[in-house]
ZABAVO-399911 format. One record per residue: residue number from 1; x, y, z of N, C-alpha, C in turn. Coordinates in Angstrom, 2 decimals, always signed. Example, Ala and Ser with C-alpha at 12.3 -4.5 7.8 and 13.67 -1.06 7.14 Angstrom:
BEGIN
{atom 1,{+13.19,-5.69,+7.80},{+12.30,-4.50,+7.80},{+13.20,-3.30,+7.80}}
{atom 2,{+12.85,-2.25,+7.08},{+13.67,-1.06,+7.14},{+12.90,+0.03,+7.87}}
//
This chain:
BEGIN
{atom 1,{+46.21,+96.26,+132.22},{+47.40,+96.63,+131.61},{+48.63,+97.19,+132.76}}
{atom 2,{+49.56,+96.95,+132.57},{+50.47,+97.47,+133.20},{+51.14,+98.82,+132.51}}
{atom 3,{+51.53,+99.91,+133.28},{+52.06,+100.99,+132.99},{+53.80,+101.15,+133.27}}
{atom 4,{+54.36,+101.04,+132.81},{+55.72,+101.00,+133.21},{+56.31,+102.80,+132.58}}
{atom 5,{+56.86,+103.19,+133.94},{+57.50,+104.32,+133.75},{+59.01,+104.48,+133.71}}
{atom 6,{+59.54,+104.79,+132.59},{+60.76,+104.82,+132.78},{+61.78,+105.23,+133.65}}
{atom 7,{+62.69,+104.83,+134.58},{+63.62,+105.92,+134.99},{+64.43,+106.57,+134.96}}
{atom 8,{+64.76,+107.66,+135.34},{+66.19,+108.49,+134.72},{+67.15,+107.87,+134.07}}
{atom 9,{+67.65,+108.47,+133.01},{+68.72,+107.76,+132.32},{+69.83,+107.56,+133.18}}
{atom 10,{+70.86,+106.98,+133.04},{+72.20,+106.82,+133.69},{+73.07,+107.81,+133.17}}
{atom 11,{+73.87,+108.76,+133.98},{+74.54,+109.76,+133.66},{+76.12,+109.30,+133.82}}
{atom 12,{+76.95,+109.80,+132.74},{+78.07,+109.48,+132.49},{+78.70,+111.01,+132.85}}
{atom 13,{+79.31,+111.23,+134.05},{+79.97,+112.62,+134.38},{+81.22,+112.80,+133.65}}
{atom 14,{+81.93,+111.82,+133.55},{+83.48,+111.52,+133.07},{+83.76,+112.80,+132.35}}
{atom 15,{+82.97,+113.51,+131.13},{+83.66,+114.60,+130.69},{+83.69,+116.02,+131.83}}
{atom 16,{+82.46,+116.09,+132.35},{+82.24,+117.18,+133.80},{+83.59,+116.95,+134.37}}
{atom 17,{+83.51,+115.77,+135.16},{+84.85,+115.30,+135.89},{+86.43,+116.07,+135.36}}
{atom 18,{+86.62,+115.57,+134.23},{+88.20,+116.38,+133.73},{+87.71,+117.37,+133.44}}
{atom 19,{+86.94,+118.35,+133.27},{+86.91,+119.64,+133.33},{+86.95,+120.30,+134.51}}
{atom 20,{+86.35,+119.71,+135.80},{+86.48,+120.16,+136.80},{+87.94,+120.32,+137.39}}
{atom 21,{+88.36,+119.14,+137.18},{+89.72,+118.73,+137.51},{+90.61,+120.07,+136.99}}
{atom 22,{+90.61,+119.99,+135.46},{+91.63,+121.03,+134.86},{+90.88,+122.64,+135.45}}
{atom 23,{+90.24,+122.49,+135.71},{+89.97,+124.13,+136.50},{+90.56,+124.22,+137.74}}
{atom 24,{+90.93,+123.12,+138.52},{+90.98,+123.16,+139.71},{+92.80,+123.02,+140.01}}
{atom 25,{+93.43,+122.31,+138.76},{+94.52,+122.05,+138.95},{+95.31,+122.51,+137.90}}
{atom 26,{+94.59,+122.95,+136.64},{+95.41,+123.27,+135.38},{+95.38,+122.22,+134.45}}
{atom 27,{+96.12,+122.19,+133.15},{+96.34,+121.02,+132.31},{+97.02,+120.21,+132.98}}
{atom 28,{+96.59,+118.72,+132.74},{+97.48,+117.50,+132.81},{+98.78,+117.35,+132.44}}
{atom 29,{+99.83,+117.02,+133.19},{+100.94,+116.71,+132.60},{+101.31,+115.48,+132.28}}
{atom 30,{+100.18,+114.41,+132.07},{+100.40,+113.19,+131.97},{+99.24,+112.47,+132.13}}
{atom 31,{+98.79,+111.22,+131.33},{+97.58,+110.69,+131.74},{+98.03,+109.05,+131.16}}
{atom 32,{+97.32,+108.20,+132.00},{+97.49,+106.75,+131.49},{+96.29,+105.76,+132.17}}
{atom 33,{+95.98,+104.96,+131.08},{+94.49,+104.33,+131.56},{+94.71,+102.79,+131.53}}
{atom 34,{+93.90,+102.26,+132.53},{+93.91,+101.01,+132.74},{+92.73,+100.41,+132.66}}
{atom 35,{+92.54,+99.36,+131.94},{+91.05,+98.15,+131.63},{+91.20,+97.01,+132.64}}
{atom 36,{+90.19,+96.74,+133.01},{+90.28,+95.53,+134.36},{+89.11,+94.71,+133.52}}
{atom 37,{+89.14,+93.39,+134.08},{+88.09,+92.65,+133.61},{+86.86,+92.96,+134.42}}
{atom 38,{+85.44,+93.21,+133.89},{+84.42,+93.30,+134.54},{+84.37,+94.80,+134.94}}
{atom 39,{+85.20,+95.52,+134.79},{+84.97,+97.05,+134.89},{+85.39,+97.80,+133.74}}
{atom 40,{+84.72,+99.14,+133.77},{+85.22,+100.35,+132.66},{+86.45,+100.63,+132.99}}
{atom 41,{+87.07,+101.35,+131.54},{+88.29,+101.73,+131.91},{+88.58,+103.03,+132.73}}
{atom 42,{+89.47,+102.95,+133.53},{+89.81,+104.07,+134.56},{+91.27,+104.40,+134.11}}
{atom 43,{+91.06,+106.06,+133.90},{+92.42,+106.62,+134.00},{+92.59,+107.19,+134.86}}
{atom 44,{+93.85,+107.68,+134.68},{+94.60,+108.58,+135.87},{+95.40,+109.96,+135.34}}
{atom 45,{+95.01,+111.00,+135.53},{+95.79,+112.40,+135.14},{+96.46,+112.74,+136.24}}
{atom 46,{+97.77,+113.14,+135.78},{+98.62,+113.85,+136.71},{+99.20,+115.27,+136.13}}
{atom 47,{+99.05,+115.84,+137.50},{+99.00,+117.39,+137.60},{+100.14,+118.02,+137.98}}
{atom 48,{+100.92,+118.74,+137.47},{+102.15,+119.03,+138.37},{+103.24,+118.74,+137.55}}
{atom 49,{+104.41,+119.10,+138.51},{+104.39,+119.56,+139.57},{+104.16,+120.91,+139.75}}
{atom 50,{+103.69,+121.58,+141.09},{+103.32,+122.69,+141.37},{+104.33,+123.34,+141.87}}
{atom 51,{+104.68,+125.10,+142.34},{+105.35,+125.99,+142.61},{+106.15,+125.09,+144.24}}
{atom 52,{+105.63,+124.06,+144.43},{+106.15,+123.62,+145.96},{+106.59,+122.13,+145.48}}
{atom 53,{+106.56,+121.86,+144.13},{+107.24,+120.64,+143.99},{+106.23,+119.30,+144.07}}
{atom 54,{+104.86,+119.55,+144.65},{+103.90,+118.72,+144.62},{+102.92,+118.02,+143.60}}
{atom 55,{+103.08,+116.94,+143.21},{+102.40,+116.32,+141.69},{+101.24,+115.79,+142.28}}
{atom 56,{+99.72,+115.88,+141.77},{+98.51,+115.49,+142.19},{+98.36,+114.41,+141.24}}
{atom 57,{+97.85,+113.24,+141.45},{+97.17,+112.23,+140.44},{+95.81,+112.07,+140.98}}
{atom 58,{+94.90,+112.32,+140.12},{+93.50,+112.25,+139.94},{+92.78,+110.82,+139.11}}
{atom 59,{+91.98,+110.12,+139.70},{+91.33,+108.80,+138.77},{+90.44,+109.89,+138.14}}
{atom 60,{+89.98,+109.24,+137.22},{+88.89,+109.45,+135.98},{+88.27,+108.33,+135.32}}
{atom 61,{+87.05,+108.23,+135.78},{+86.24,+107.08,+135.47},{+85.52,+106.41,+136.55}}
{atom 62,{+86.10,+106.56,+137.63},{+85.40,+105.75,+139.05},{+84.03,+106.13,+139.34}}
{atom 63,{+83.91,+107.66,+138.71},{+82.80,+108.27,+139.16},{+81.49,+107.75,+137.97}}
{atom 64,{+81.54,+107.00,+137.06},{+80.97,+106.73,+135.98},{+79.90,+106.04,+136.49}}
{atom 65,{+79.62,+105.44,+137.72},{+78.57,+104.68,+137.95},{+78.58,+105.17,+139.42}}
{atom 66,{+77.18,+105.09,+139.95},{+77.11,+105.32,+141.59},{+77.74,+103.84,+142.17}}
{atom 67,{+78.50,+104.12,+143.54},{+78.78,+103.27,+144.18},{+77.56,+102.81,+144.90}}
{atom 68,{+77.55,+101.02,+144.77},{+76.45,+100.56,+145.38},{+76.40,+99.80,+146.85}}
{atom 69,{+75.82,+99.39,+147.55},{+75.81,+98.65,+148.83},{+75.73,+97.06,+148.32}}
{atom 70,{+76.90,+96.36,+148.28},{+76.87,+95.19,+147.92},{+75.60,+94.21,+148.53}}
{atom 71,{+75.13,+94.66,+149.77},{+73.91,+94.11,+150.24},{+72.59,+94.27,+149.63}}
{atom 72,{+72.72,+95.24,+148.83},{+71.32,+96.28,+148.33},{+71.04,+94.84,+147.09}}
{atom 73,{+69.86,+94.63,+146.81},{+69.14,+93.42,+145.94},{+68.97,+94.29,+144.51}}
{atom 74,{+69.18,+95.53,+144.51},{+69.21,+96.13,+143.17},{+69.88,+97.21,+143.39}}
{atom 75,{+70.86,+97.41,+142.48},{+71.76,+98.60,+142.52},{+70.88,+99.90,+141.37}}
{atom 76,{+70.96,+101.10,+141.95},{+70.16,+102.45,+141.49},{+71.58,+103.02,+140.32}}
{atom 77,{+70.97,+102.70,+139.27},{+72.20,+103.46,+137.91},{+72.54,+104.65,+138.20}}
{atom 78,{+71.62,+105.35,+139.18},{+71.67,+106.86,+138.86},{+72.05,+107.62,+140.10}}
{atom 79,{+71.43,+107.16,+141.19},{+71.15,+107.88,+142.52},{+72.11,+106.95,+143.40}}
{atom 80,{+73.16,+107.63,+144.00},{+74.02,+106.91,+144.88},{+75.45,+107.38,+145.02}}
{atom 81,{+76.55,+107.40,+145.93},{+77.47,+108.07,+146.08},{+78.47,+107.75,+144.87}}
{atom 82,{+78.84,+109.31,+144.43},{+80.12,+109.01,+143.18},{+81.36,+110.01,+143.61}}
{atom 83,{+82.63,+108.97,+143.46},{+83.65,+109.87,+143.99},{+85.06,+109.16,+142.86}}
{atom 84,{+85.56,+110.31,+143.24},{+87.15,+109.85,+142.50},{+88.23,+110.11,+143.30}}
{atom 85,{+89.52,+109.46,+142.91},{+90.30,+109.51,+144.22},{+91.58,+110.48,+143.88}}
{atom 86,{+92.23,+111.34,+144.69},{+93.39,+112.32,+144.56},{+94.24,+111.98,+145.37}}
{atom 87,{+95.79,+112.08,+144.90},{+97.15,+111.33,+145.55},{+97.66,+112.84,+145.24}}
{atom 88,{+98.37,+113.39,+146.62},{+99.29,+114.40,+146.43},{+100.52,+113.91,+147.10}}
{atom 89,{+101.77,+114.09,+146.23},{+103.00,+113.37,+146.44},{+104.35,+114.45,+145.77}}
{atom 90,{+105.26,+114.88,+147.24},{+106.02,+115.72,+146.25},{+107.43,+114.89,+145.22}}
{atom 91,{+107.34,+115.63,+144.48},{+108.29,+114.89,+143.39},{+107.70,+114.09,+142.45}}
{atom 92,{+106.60,+113.62,+142.69},{+105.71,+112.74,+141.40},{+106.33,+111.32,+141.23}}
{atom 93,{+105.60,+110.00,+141.20},{+106.17,+108.75,+141.22},{+105.01,+108.31,+140.53}}
{atom 94,{+105.37,+108.29,+139.02},{+104.44,+107.77,+138.14},{+104.03,+106.28,+138.38}}
{atom 95,{+104.88,+105.57,+138.75},{+104.25,+104.04,+139.15},{+103.35,+103.91,+139.88}}
{atom 96,{+102.86,+105.10,+140.65},{+101.51,+104.65,+141.45},{+100.48,+104.87,+140.59}}
{atom 97,{+100.28,+105.16,+139.10},{+99.42,+105.02,+138.37},{+98.28,+103.60,+138.69}}
{atom 98,{+99.20,+102.50,+138.12},{+98.23,+101.04,+138.53},{+97.61,+101.17,+139.52}}
{atom 99,{+98.28,+101.35,+140.79},{+97.59,+101.23,+142.08},{+96.42,+102.07,+142.06}}
{atom 100,{+96.61,+102.84,+141.81},{+95.45,+104.16,+142.03},{+94.18,+103.61,+140.84}}
{atom 101,{+94.58,+103.29,+139.97},{+93.48,+102.77,+139.03},{+93.03,+101.30,+139.62}}
{atom 102,{+93.63,+100.58,+140.36},{+93.11,+99.44,+140.88},{+92.20,+99.82,+141.86}}
{atom 103,{+92.69,+100.82,+142.61},{+91.57,+101.12,+143.89},{+90.09,+101.81,+143.25}}
{atom 104,{+90.61,+102.59,+142.28},{+89.32,+103.09,+141.69},{+88.61,+102.15,+141.01}}
{atom 105,{+88.92,+101.01,+140.63},{+88.13,+99.87,+139.83},{+87.44,+99.28,+141.01}}
{atom 106,{+87.70,+99.30,+142.36},{+87.32,+98.15,+143.26},{+85.75,+98.48,+143.37}}
{atom 107,{+85.19,+99.85,+143.30},{+83.41,+99.73,+143.70},{+83.09,+98.81,+142.33}}
{atom 108,{+83.43,+98.68,+141.41},{+82.68,+97.99,+140.18},{+83.08,+96.68,+140.24}}
{atom 109,{+84.26,+96.40,+140.55},{+84.72,+94.82,+140.76},{+84.41,+93.89,+142.03}}
{atom 110,{+84.80,+94.84,+142.89},{+84.19,+94.11,+144.13},{+83.10,+94.71,+144.88}}
{atom 111,{+82.31,+95.94,+144.55},{+81.01,+96.26,+145.08},{+81.38,+96.98,+146.33}}
{atom 112,{+82.50,+97.37,+146.32},{+83.30,+98.04,+147.66},{+82.78,+99.78,+147.67}}
{atom 113,{+82.10,+100.15,+148.39},{+81.75,+101.62,+148.59},{+82.70,+102.32,+149.55}}
{atom 114,{+83.35,+103.09,+148.65},{+84.86,+103.71,+149.47},{+84.28,+105.04,+149.92}}
{atom 115,{+84.53,+105.38,+151.33},{+84.12,+106.46,+151.80},{+85.22,+106.90,+152.76}}
{atom 116,{+84.89,+108.40,+153.22},{+86.08,+108.77,+154.09},{+85.88,+108.09,+155.69}}
{atom 117,{+87.35,+108.07,+155.99},{+87.71,+106.78,+157.12},{+87.93,+105.65,+156.96}}
{atom 118,{+87.72,+105.27,+155.59},{+88.23,+103.96,+155.07},{+89.69,+103.64,+155.10}}
{atom 119,{+90.19,+102.38,+155.21},{+91.44,+102.30,+154.95},{+91.64,+101.33,+153.76}}
{atom 120,{+92.54,+101.58,+152.91},{+92.68,+100.66,+151.45},{+93.72,+99.73,+151.36}}
{atom 121,{+94.21,+98.60,+151.61},{+95.30,+97.76,+151.43},{+95.86,+97.65,+150.09}}
{atom 122,{+96.99,+97.82,+149.94},{+96.84,+97.99,+148.38},{+97.78,+96.80,+148.03}}
{atom 123,{+98.29,+95.91,+149.22},{+98.72,+94.18,+148.89},{+100.38,+94.71,+148.53}}
{atom 124,{+100.83,+95.75,+148.43},{+102.07,+95.92,+147.86},{+102.57,+97.51,+147.84}}
{atom 125,{+103.61,+97.91,+147.49},{+104.14,+99.36,+147.80},{+102.86,+100.09,+146.78}}
{atom 126,{+103.06,+101.61,+147.33},{+101.90,+102.26,+146.51},{+102.61,+102.88,+145.42}}
{atom 127,{+103.61,+103.23,+145.41},{+104.64,+103.18,+144.31},{+105.84,+102.28,+144.17}}
{atom 128,{+106.77,+102.24,+143.30},{+107.80,+101.29,+143.26},{+108.73,+101.91,+144.42}}
{atom 129,{+109.07,+100.86,+145.27},{+110.18,+101.10,+146.37},{+109.62,+101.83,+147.52}}
{atom 130,{+108.00,+102.15,+147.44},{+107.47,+103.17,+148.69},{+107.74,+102.15,+149.96}}
{atom 131,{+107.31,+102.98,+151.27},{+107.31,+102.51,+152.46},{+105.62,+102.26,+152.42}}
{atom 132,{+104.90,+102.66,+151.80},{+103.49,+102.78,+152.05},{+102.68,+101.69,+151.62}}
{atom 133,{+102.00,+100.79,+151.92},{+101.52,+99.73,+151.41},{+100.16,+99.99,+151.80}}
{atom 134,{+99.33,+101.20,+151.94},{+98.08,+101.27,+152.36},{+98.00,+102.84,+152.20}}
{atom 135,{+96.32,+102.93,+152.29},{+96.15,+104.68,+152.25},{+94.80,+104.83,+153.25}}
{atom 136,{+94.65,+105.99,+153.64},{+93.43,+106.10,+154.48},{+92.64,+107.33,+153.68}}
{atom 137,{+91.40,+106.95,+153.58},{+90.64,+107.80,+152.59},{+90.22,+108.99,+153.51}}
{atom 138,{+90.70,+110.35,+153.33},{+90.21,+111.58,+154.14},{+89.12,+112.16,+153.51}}
{atom 139,{+88.54,+113.13,+154.19},{+87.25,+114.03,+153.97},{+87.28,+114.87,+152.43}}
{atom 140,{+86.26,+114.87,+151.68},{+86.63,+115.37,+150.51},{+85.90,+117.04,+150.77}}
{atom 141,{+86.53,+117.76,+149.76},{+85.73,+119.42,+149.85},{+87.26,+120.30,+149.87}}
{atom 142,{+88.35,+120.01,+150.46},{+88.96,+120.63,+150.86},{+90.20,+121.42,+149.61}}
{atom 143,{+90.62,+120.22,+148.76},{+91.45,+120.12,+147.99},{+90.77,+120.30,+146.65}}
{atom 144,{+89.86,+119.57,+146.10},{+88.95,+119.52,+145.15},{+87.43,+119.80,+145.58}}
{atom 145,{+86.52,+120.71,+145.24},{+85.01,+120.92,+145.51},{+84.41,+119.90,+144.79}}
{atom 146,{+83.23,+119.57,+145.50},{+82.32,+118.36,+144.94},{+81.77,+119.12,+143.62}}
{atom 147,{+81.43,+117.99,+142.54},{+81.16,+118.66,+141.47},{+79.58,+118.26,+141.55}}
{atom 148,{+78.37,+119.17,+141.38},{+77.37,+118.67,+141.50},{+76.86,+117.99,+139.91}}
{atom 149,{+75.67,+117.38,+140.08},{+75.17,+116.91,+138.88},{+73.71,+117.05,+138.58}}
{atom 150,{+73.16,+116.77,+137.64},{+71.83,+116.89,+137.45},{+71.01,+116.02,+138.51}}
{atom 151,{+70.18,+116.15,+139.48},{+69.45,+115.30,+140.37},{+68.55,+114.52,+139.41}}
{atom 152,{+68.48,+113.25,+139.81},{+68.69,+112.63,+141.20},{+70.08,+111.98,+141.47}}
{atom 153,{+71.15,+112.32,+140.15},{+72.36,+111.99,+140.49},{+73.18,+112.81,+141.64}}
{atom 154,{+73.77,+112.05,+142.71},{+74.66,+112.59,+143.65},{+75.87,+113.41,+143.13}}
{atom 155,{+76.21,+114.34,+143.69},{+77.43,+114.98,+143.34},{+78.47,+114.32,+143.28}}
{atom 156,{+79.55,+114.30,+142.60},{+80.56,+113.57,+142.57},{+81.88,+114.12,+143.50}}
{atom 157,{+82.46,+113.39,+144.36},{+83.40,+113.80,+145.55},{+84.58,+113.54,+145.45}}
{atom 158,{+85.67,+114.00,+145.61},{+86.87,+113.81,+145.41},{+87.67,+113.63,+146.61}}
{atom 159,{+88.14,+112.30,+146.89},{+88.39,+111.74,+148.22},{+89.97,+111.97,+147.83}}
{atom 160,{+90.78,+112.41,+149.07},{+91.91,+112.35,+148.87},{+92.95,+111.14,+149.73}}
{atom 161,{+93.79,+110.69,+149.46},{+94.50,+109.53,+149.82},{+95.62,+109.76,+150.78}}
{atom 162,{+95.69,+109.24,+151.78},{+96.65,+109.89,+152.86},{+97.65,+108.39,+152.69}}
{atom 163,{+98.78,+108.42,+152.24},{+99.47,+107.06,+152.53},{+99.75,+106.79,+153.73}}
{atom 164,{+99.74,+105.53,+153.94},{+99.85,+104.86,+155.53},{+101.01,+103.57,+155.50}}
{atom 165,{+101.97,+103.89,+156.28},{+102.79,+102.71,+156.54},{+102.25,+101.50,+157.18}}
{atom 166,{+102.79,+100.34,+157.15},{+102.30,+99.10,+157.73},{+101.61,+99.70,+159.30}}
{atom 167,{+102.96,+100.04,+159.85},{+102.68,+100.27,+161.26},{+101.43,+101.34,+161.48}}
{atom 168,{+101.51,+102.30,+160.88},{+100.32,+102.99,+160.71},{+98.82,+102.56,+160.59}}
{atom 169,{+98.85,+101.60,+159.53},{+97.90,+101.00,+159.07},{+97.17,+100.42,+159.99}}
{atom 170,{+98.15,+99.46,+160.59},{+97.76,+98.57,+161.87},{+97.30,+99.57,+163.06}}
{atom 171,{+97.83,+100.43,+163.17},{+97.66,+101.50,+164.19},{+95.89,+101.99,+163.87}}
{atom 172,{+95.42,+102.24,+162.81},{+94.47,+102.75,+162.02},{+93.72,+101.70,+162.54}}
{atom 173,{+93.60,+100.50,+162.35},{+92.78,+99.29,+162.45},{+92.60,+99.14,+163.64}}
{atom 174,{+93.21,+99.03,+164.88},{+93.05,+99.04,+166.24},{+92.29,+100.48,+166.65}}
{atom 175,{+93.03,+101.69,+166.32},{+92.55,+103.09,+167.18},{+91.45,+103.63,+166.55}}
{atom 176,{+91.38,+103.61,+165.11},{+90.45,+103.97,+164.14},{+91.09,+105.55,+163.43}}
{atom 177,{+90.62,+105.73,+162.41},{+90.97,+106.90,+161.70},{+91.14,+108.11,+162.29}}
{atom 178,{+90.32,+108.83,+163.11},{+90.86,+109.85,+163.57},{+91.87,+109.79,+164.80}}
{atom 179,{+92.33,+108.70,+165.16},{+93.30,+108.67,+166.21},{+94.54,+108.93,+165.26}}
{atom 180,{+94.48,+107.91,+164.46},{+96.06,+108.19,+163.82},{+96.16,+109.86,+163.05}}
{atom 181,{+94.97,+110.03,+162.28},{+94.95,+111.76,+162.09},{+95.19,+112.66,+163.05}}
{atom 182,{+95.14,+112.35,+164.60},{+95.54,+113.13,+165.77},{+96.73,+113.13,+165.49}}
{atom 183,{+97.49,+112.21,+165.37},{+99.01,+111.52,+165.81},{+99.72,+112.25,+164.84}}
{atom 184,{+99.27,+111.93,+163.19},{+100.00,+112.94,+162.34},{+100.03,+114.59,+162.59}}
{atom 185,{+98.84,+115.02,+163.17},{+98.58,+116.44,+163.39},{+99.60,+116.86,+164.76}}
{atom 186,{+99.69,+115.92,+165.58},{+100.72,+116.17,+166.95},{+102.03,+116.26,+166.52}}
{atom 187,{+102.49,+115.78,+165.30},{+103.81,+115.56,+165.09},{+104.14,+116.64,+163.78}}
{atom 188,{+103.16,+117.00,+163.09},{+103.53,+118.04,+161.83},{+103.69,+117.01,+160.85}}
{atom 189,{+103.18,+116.03,+160.67},{+103.80,+114.89,+159.56},{+103.08,+115.46,+158.43}}
{atom 190,{+104.50,+115.74,+157.33},{+104.25,+116.01,+155.94},{+103.61,+114.53,+155.18}}
{atom 191,{+102.26,+114.68,+154.90},{+102.05,+113.59,+154.37},{+102.09,+113.57,+152.86}}
{atom 192,{+102.74,+114.36,+152.16},{+103.11,+114.44,+151.08},{+104.60,+114.14,+150.29}}
{atom 193,{+105.21,+113.85,+151.96},{+106.66,+113.39,+151.68},{+106.75,+112.30,+151.48}}
{atom 194,{+107.45,+111.81,+150.31},{+107.35,+110.55,+149.69},{+108.55,+109.58,+150.85}}
{atom 195,{+109.31,+109.94,+151.22},{+110.45,+109.50,+151.94},{+110.16,+110.00,+153.72}}
{atom 196,{+108.82,+110.01,+154.12},{+108.77,+110.23,+155.65},{+109.04,+108.69,+156.20}}
{atom 197,{+108.91,+108.71,+157.44},{+108.70,+107.33,+158.20},{+107.22,+107.67,+158.78}}
{atom 198,{+107.10,+106.34,+159.56},{+105.97,+106.18,+160.32},{+105.95,+107.08,+161.63}}
{atom 199,{+104.78,+107.88,+161.56},{+104.54,+108.53,+162.70},{+105.13,+107.86,+164.24}}
{atom 200,{+105.57,+108.26,+165.26},{+105.62,+107.98,+166.46},{+104.17,+107.41,+167.18}}
{atom 201,{+103.74,+106.14,+167.31},{+102.39,+105.84,+167.34},{+102.76,+105.07,+169.15}}
{atom 202,{+103.64,+105.55,+170.02},{+103.63,+105.06,+171.42},{+102.82,+105.94,+172.37}}
//
């Protein structure tokens, strides 16, 4: 006789994630939702502007399931990396909502594991008339702390997105994420400035 021991039930941390974001940024000033074929609904919450004019956009729903290695034979429904995306931009650009939702849906739709150091190409402007067509995924923890979940579920990490111009994205592909971040640091680049130009890459 076979004895099948049921595994842990899948966890939906979405309500906890929303409460965590509100505890960090305050009440949302807007929200929108997008549903994609083959994926659960993704919402994007807008927070701010804050006292310096910066608006934060955070995805909600990407962490509903752990990201799975596309080469894995069987995806674990509980354990595995979970994340949401956060973009900070001065002045606010609400046309960024759909591109952010598209990025947040890619782990479900394409089996992509989004991790720090990755460059994500949008195939178009990050928001209407933006000079940025890609983003660099930065290290989490600085802006929004990780959200612990009941083990064996991994904590939810909040990954900042740093807009890249086409020239910067090409530099990143050739030289690596660390080299690009060093260039930004050397030149005191304000990555929240929606009108900034590409950093000198010579």
